C-alpha positions in Angstrom: 84.8 13.6 -109.0 85.4 11.0 -111.7 87.8 8.3 -110.6 89.5 5.7 -112.6 87.9 2.2 -112.7 89.7 -1.0 -112.1 91.3 -2.6 -115.2 89.6 -5.2 -117.3 91.4 -8.0 -119.0 89.1 -8.8 -121.9 86.5 -6.9 -124.0 83.6 -8.6 -122.3 84.9 -7.3 -118.9 85.4 -3.8 -119.9 83.1 -1.2 -118.5 82.9 1.2 -121.4 82.5 1.2 -125.3 82.5 4.2 -127.6 80.5 3.6 -130.7 81.3 6.1 -133.6 79.9 5.9 -137.1 82.3 7.1 -139.7 82.1 8.0 -143.5 85.0 9.5 -145.4 86.6 10.9 -142.4 90.3 10.7 -143.4 91.0 14.4 -142.7 90.0 14.2 -139.1 89.8 10.5 -138.0 93.2 9.9 -136.5 93.7 13.1 -134.7 90.2 13.1 -133.2 90.6 9.4 -132.2 93.9 10.4 -130.4 92.3 13.4 -128.7 89.4 11.3 -127.4 91.6 8.5 -126.3 93.8 10.8 -124.4 90.7 12.0 -122.5 89.5 8.4 -121.9 92.9 7.2 -120.7 93.2 10.0 -118.3 89.7 9.6 -116.9 89.3 5.7 -116.9 92.7 4.1 -117.5 93.9 2.8 -120.8 92.6 -0.8 -120.2 89.0 0.1 -119.4 87.5 1.2 -122.7 87.4 0.3 -126.4 86.3 2.0 -129.6 83.8 0.4 -131.9 84.0 2.2 -135.2 81.3 1.5 -137.8 82.5 2.3 -141.3 79.6 3.4 -143.5 81.1 2.3 -146.8 83.9 5.0 -146.9 85.6 5.5 -150.3 88.6 7.4 -149.1 91.5 6.3 -146.9 89.2 5.9 -143.7 89.3 2.0 -143.9 93.1 2.1 -143.9 93.2 4.6 -141.0 90.8 2.5 -139.1 93.1 -0.5 -139.3 95.9 1.8 -137.9 93.6 2.8 -135.1 92.9 -0.8 -134.1 96.6 -1.5 -134.1 97.1 1.5 -131.8 94.3 0.6 -129.5 94.0 -3.2 -130.0 90.9 -3.8 -127.6 89.0 -1.7 -130.3 87.2 -3.2 -133.4 85.8 -2.0 -136.7 82.4 -3.0 -138.2 82.0 -2.5 -141.9 78.7 -1.6 -143.7 78.3 -1.5 -147.4 76.7 1.9 -147.8 76.3 5.1 -145.9 73.4 4.9 -143.3 74.0 6.7 -139.9 71.2 5.0 -138.0 72.1 1.5 -139.3 75.6 2.2 -138.2 74.5 3.2 -134.7 72.5 0.1 -134.5 75.2 -2.3 -135.6 77.6 -0.6 -133.2 75.2 -0.8 -130.1 74.3 -4.5 -131.0 78.0 -5.4 -131.2 78.8 -4.1 -127.9 79.4 -6.2 -124.7 80.1 -3.6 -122.1 77.7 -2.3 -119.6 77.9 1.3 -120.6 78.2 2.7 -124.1 78.9 6.3 -125.4 77.3 7.1 -128.8 79.4 9.9 -130.4 80.2 11.6 -133.7 83.9 11.7 -134.8 83.9 15.4 -135.6 82.5 16.7 -132.3 81.8 15.7 -128.8 81.3 17.5 -125.4 83.8 16.6 -122.7 81.9 18.2 -119.8 78.9 16.1 -120.7 80.9 13.0 -121.0 82.4 13.5 -117.5 79.2 14.3 -115.9 77.4 11.4 -117.5 80.1 8.9 -116.5 80.2 10.3 -112.9 76.4 9.8 -112.7 76.1 6.7 -114.7 74.5 4.6 -112.0 71.6 7.2 -111.5 70.0 7.1 -115.1 69.6 4.7 -117.9 70.0 7.1 -120.8 72.0 10.4 -120.9 71.2 12.8 -123.7 73.4 15.9 -124.5 71.1 18.5 -126.1 72.2 21.2 -128.4 68.9 23.0 -127.9 68.5 22.8 -124.2 70.6 26.0 -123.7 70.3 28.5 -126.7 73.4 30.3 -125.3 75.6 27.3 -126.2 74.1 26.6 -129.6 76.2 28.1 -132.4 74.4 26.4 -135.3 73.5 28.6 -138.4 69.9 30.1 -138.1 68.4 27.8 -140.7 69.9 24.7 -139.0 68.4 25.9 -135.7 65.0 26.3 -137.5 65.2 22.8 -138.8 66.1 21.3 -135.6 63.4 23.2 -133.8 60.8 22.1 -136.4 61.7 18.5 -136.0 61.7 18.5 -132.2 58.3 20.3 -132.2 56.9 17.5 -134.5 58.2 14.9 -131.9 56.6 16.8 -129.1 53.2 17.1 -130.9 53.1 13.6 -132.6 54.9 11.5 -130.0 54.5 13.6 -126.7 58.2 13.7 -126.4 59.3 15.6 -123.3 62.8 16.7 -124.2 64.5 19.2 -126.6 66.7 16.8 -128.6 67.1 13.2 -129.5 70.3 13.4 -131.9 73.0 14.5 -129.5 75.8 12.4 -127.9 74.6 9.8 -125.5 75.7 7.5 -122.6 73.5 4.6 -122.1 73.3 1.6 -119.7 73.2 -1.2 -122.3 72.1 -3.8 -119.9 69.0 -1.7 -119.0 68.2 -0.7 -122.6 69.3 -3.9 -124.5 65.8 -5.3 -125.2 64.7 -1.8 -126.4 67.8 -1.6 -128.7 66.8 -4.9 -130.1 63.3 -3.8 -131.0 64.2 -0.6 -132.7 63.3 -0.7 -136.5 64.3 2.6 -138.1 67.7 3.7 -139.5 69.3 6.8 -140.9 68.6 9.9 -138.8 65.8 8.4 -136.8 67.3 5.4 -135.1 68.3 7.3 -132.1 65.0 9.2 -132.0 63.1 5.9 -131.9 65.5 4.7 -129.1 64.9 7.6 -127.0 61.1 7.6 -127.5 60.8 3.8 -126.7 63.0 4.3 -123.5 60.8 7.2 -122.4 57.6 5.1 -122.9 59.2 2.2 -121.0 59.6 4.6 -118.0 63.4 4.3 -118.2 65.3 7.0 -116.4 66.3 9.6 -119.0 68.3 12.7 -118.3 69.0 15.7 -120.5 71.9 18.2 -120.2 73.0 21.1 -122.4 76.0 20.7 -124.6 78.0 23.3 -126.5 77.5 22.9 -130.1 79.6 24.4 -133.0 79.4 23.4 -136.6 82.9 22.2 -137.5 82.3 21.6 -141.3 79.9 22.1 -144.1 76.9 19.7 -144.0 76.8 17.0 -146.4 73.2 17.2 -147.4 71.1 20.2 -148.5 68.4 21.5 -146.2 65.6 20.6 -148.6 66.9 17.0 -148.7 67.0 16.9 -145.0 63.4 18.1 -144.8 62.2 15.5 -147.2 64.0 12.7 -145.4 62.7 13.9 -142.1 59.0 13.9 -143.3 59.4 10.4 -144.5 61.1 9.4 -141.3 58.4 10.9 -139.2 55.8 9.0 -141.1 57.7 5.8 -140.6 58.2 6.6 -136.9 54.4 7.1 -136.5 53.9 3.5 -137.9 56.5 2.0 -135.6 55.5 3.8 -132.4 51.7 3.5 -132.8 51.6 0.2 -130.8 54.3 1.2 -128.2 52.3 2.3 -125.0 53.4 4.4 -122.2 54.2 1.8 -119.5 54.1 4.2 -116.6 54.8 7.8 -115.6 57.6 9.5 -117.6 61.0 9.8 -115.8 62.7 12.6 -117.7 65.2 14.7 -115.7 67.0 17.9 -116.7 70.2 19.7 -115.4 71.8 23.0 -116.3 75.2 23.5 -117.8 76.6 24.8 -114.6 75.9 21.4 -112.9 77.8 19.7 -115.7 80.7 21.9 -115.7 81.2 21.8 -111.9 82.0 18.1 -112.0 84.0 18.3 -115.2 86.3 20.9 -113.8 86.6 19.0 -110.5 87.7 15.9 -112.5 90.3 17.9 -114.6 91.8 19.2 -111.3 92.0 15.8 -109.9 93.5 14.4 -113.1 96.2 17.1 -113.1 97.3 16.1 -109.6 97.7 12.4 -110.5 
């Protein structure tokens, strides 16, 4: 059962940050920020978390809406980048955090059972990974997207001896445990979080993977052929970066089933309804 933590009085004393990269999200930004904030308020208390939005050079009304969001939740903050770069945005957000725990999420989709389960078990692991591929019955991607994702993960398993099924899903991480690794990550775009996961695994950090439900909520902004091209370049760069990163010990990579995650989330919801 997930219980509310005691209130913090300053950003440096808060237990949790939520890092969210955004780019031209005017149509969903405010509504999704409100929905996520309601969940966090119910589970943690309104003074125990903050948003860190990283604006990727948006050209629509996103910057103005972010100012409104910071006024609504004044503990939160916005970081501005000049041009779109998802990995650079994640990196900038993580390096700006001062809380012990950090969620890394996308604004258009998250998985509340994963978030509840991860927070409930936050002292047991260093990095929590929500995988859209761990349970195929929960993955509602289009077939060609599943093919691309499977191909990328197969390359990670062959080239880097990765033990998991996904590196790009939502995450909860212990920033204090992973801070030195975050500082050494070099890649950006779609491979920053992949590098983070691989480095954490090779450092014998405690990683845990759980299935998430994944539904595509909007058309993808990049064509498949362009994604393949970028991924091939990124894999080559990743090989260069990881070639001198040894395994420091045995791999500590754990897995749980969706039913394990749902049981705790449903218990937390019942407890919240009684408060």
